[in-house]
C-alpha positions in Angstrom: 71.0 100.7 142.4 68.9 97.6 142.5 67.9 97.9 146.1 66.7 101.5 145.7 64.2 100.2 143.0 61.2 98.9 144.8 59.3 98.5 141.5 61.9 96.3 140.0 62.2 94.2 143.0 58.4 93.8 143.1 58.2 92.9 139.4 61.0 90.5 139.6 59.6 88.7 142.6 56.3 88.5 141.0 57.8 87.0 137.8 59.8 84.5 140.0 56.6 83.1 141.7 54.5 83.1 138.5 57.2 81.4 136.6 58.1 78.9 139.1 54.5 78.1 139.8 53.9 77.6 136.1 57.2 75.4 135.6 57.0 73.3 138.6 53.9 71.3 137.5 55.0 71.6 133.7 58.5 70.0 134.2 57.2 67.7 137.1 57.1 64.7 134.8 60.6 65.3 133.6 61.8 65.9 137.2 60.2 62.6 138.3 61.8 60.5 135.5 65.2 62.3 136.4 64.6 61.4 140.2 64.1 57.7 139.3 66.9 57.3 137.1 69.4 59.1 139.4 68.2 56.8 142.4 68.6 53.9 140.4 72.1 54.8 138.7 73.6 56.4 141.5 71.6 55.4 144.6 70.4 57.5 147.6 69.8 60.4 147.9 68.6 61.6 144.4 68.6 65.0 145.4 71.7 67.1 146.5 71.2 69.7 149.2 74.0 72.3 150.4 74.0 75.5 152.3 75.0 78.3 149.9 75.2 82.1 150.3 72.1 84.0 149.5 71.1 87.6 149.7 73.4 89.5 151.9 75.5 86.2 152.5 72.5 84.7 154.4 72.8 80.8 154.3 70.2 78.9 152.5 69.9 75.4 151.3 70.1 75.0 147.5 68.6 71.8 146.1 69.9 70.0 142.8 69.9 66.6 141.3 72.8 64.5 142.6 75.4 64.1 139.7 78.4 62.6 141.8 78.8 59.1 143.7 80.1 58.9 147.1 83.7 57.6 146.8 86.7 57.9 149.1 90.4 56.9 149.1 91.9 54.7 151.5 92.3 57.6 154.4 88.4 58.0 154.1 88.8 61.4 152.1 86.4 62.1 149.1 88.1 61.5 145.8 88.3 64.6 143.5 85.0 65.7 141.6 86.3 64.4 138.3 86.6 60.8 139.8 83.4 61.0 141.4 81.0 62.7 138.6 79.3 59.8 136.6 78.3 59.7 132.8 74.8 60.4 134.0 76.0 63.1 136.2 77.9 64.8 133.2 74.6 64.7 131.0 72.7 66.1 133.7 75.1 68.9 134.1 75.4 69.7 130.5 71.7 69.5 129.9 71.2 71.4 132.9 68.5 69.0 134.4 70.4 68.9 137.6 69.3 72.6 138.3 65.5 71.8 137.9 64.9 71.2 141.5 66.1 75.1 142.2 62.8 76.0 141.0 61.6 75.2 144.4 64.4 77.7 145.8 62.9 80.2 143.6 59.4 79.9 144.6 60.4 80.1 148.3 62.3 83.1 147.5 65.9 81.9 148.5 66.8 82.4 144.9 65.6 84.3 141.7 65.6 82.9 137.9 68.4 85.3 137.0 71.3 86.6 139.3 74.7 85.5 140.2 75.2 81.9 140.9 74.9 80.8 144.6 78.5 79.9 145.8 79.7 78.3 149.0 79.4 80.2 152.4 83.0 79.9 152.8 83.8 82.2 150.0 81.9 85.2 151.5 84.9 86.4 154.0 87.2 86.0 151.0 85.5 88.6 148.5 87.0 91.8 148.3 84.6 94.8 149.0 83.9 95.2 145.4 83.1 91.3 144.9 81.0 91.3 147.9 78.4 93.2 146.0 77.4 90.3 144.0 75.4 89.6 147.3 73.3 92.7 146.9 70.9 90.6 144.9 69.5 87.2 145.2 71.3 84.3 143.6 69.9 82.8 140.4 69.6 79.9 138.4 71.1 81.7 135.5 73.0 84.8 135.2 75.2 87.1 133.1 78.3 85.0 133.9 76.3 81.6 132.9 75.7 83.2 129.4 79.1 84.5 129.0 81.2 81.2 129.5 79.6 79.3 132.3 82.2 77.0 133.8 84.8 77.9 131.2 85.6 81.3 133.1 88.0 81.8 135.8 87.0 83.4 139.0 88.0 86.9 138.3 86.0 87.0 135.1 82.7 85.4 136.8 82.8 87.8 139.7 83.3 90.7 137.5 80.1 89.8 135.6 78.2 89.1 138.6 78.9 92.7 139.8 77.9 94.2 136.3 74.8 92.2 136.7 74.1 94.1 140.0 74.9 97.4 138.5 72.8 97.0 135.3 70.0 94.7 136.9 66.5 95.4 134.9 63.7 93.3 133.8 64.7 93.6 130.2 68.2 92.5 131.1 66.7 89.5 133.0 64.5 88.4 130.0 67.5 88.8 127.6 69.7 86.5 129.9 66.8 84.0 130.1 66.3 84.0 126.5 70.2 83.6 125.9 70.3 80.9 128.7 67.8 78.8 126.4 70.3 78.8 123.3 73.2 77.8 125.8 71.5 75.1 127.3 70.3 73.5 124.0 73.8 73.7 122.7 75.3 72.5 126.1 77.9 75.4 125.9 80.1 76.4 128.7 80.3 72.8 130.3 83.7 70.9 130.1 83.4 67.5 128.7 84.2 66.1 132.1 81.1 67.9 133.6 83.5 69.2 136.3 84.2 72.8 136.9 87.9 73.2 135.8 88.6 76.2 138.5 89.8 75.2 142.0 88.0 76.7 144.9 88.0 80.4 145.2 90.9 81.4 147.4 90.3 85.2 147.4 91.2 88.0 144.8 95.0 87.7 145.2 94.8 84.0 144.7 92.3 83.8 141.9 94.2 81.8 139.5 94.5 79.1 142.3 90.6 79.2 142.9 
């Protein structure tokens, strides 16, 4: 298992540090322009921060570019995501530009370049013992599920692929996933035209079709 392979963990962390240190200044101008555009088109804040479940289910604050506006119904309840995501937000999601600030999470050590995507804290107690194994590694900016269908996959398949990654994790697999990610991003594959994940929230393994 990954936890029993100290060299892999060391090499993976070294790659995460080196990669994020190189990419942050390189992509800094892109992020600066994106920040300005988001501020002007969607208002404050340009960055979206939210607590997610990290390694072993520990909470951390993930950071992304904002892709939705604040809009509420008459009772003060937020409107559905599909009504709040903007054309700019759809572009950010399809191009994965909204994910770029997560390089800071990688540098800090909250995330890795490759791993299961960080999901809501509220999902943790809903995982089966097998599904909970996805928390045995750090969450990633991209992962096996992302190159296998991204948001077009249902929860059952996503979590199955996350666990498969945990079982197969290696540097060669990480580099293969990163290479496939580049082609997926360039082709905007796996993101619905609305920019919104078609799945409802994960309700647990016995209700995965409702999730």
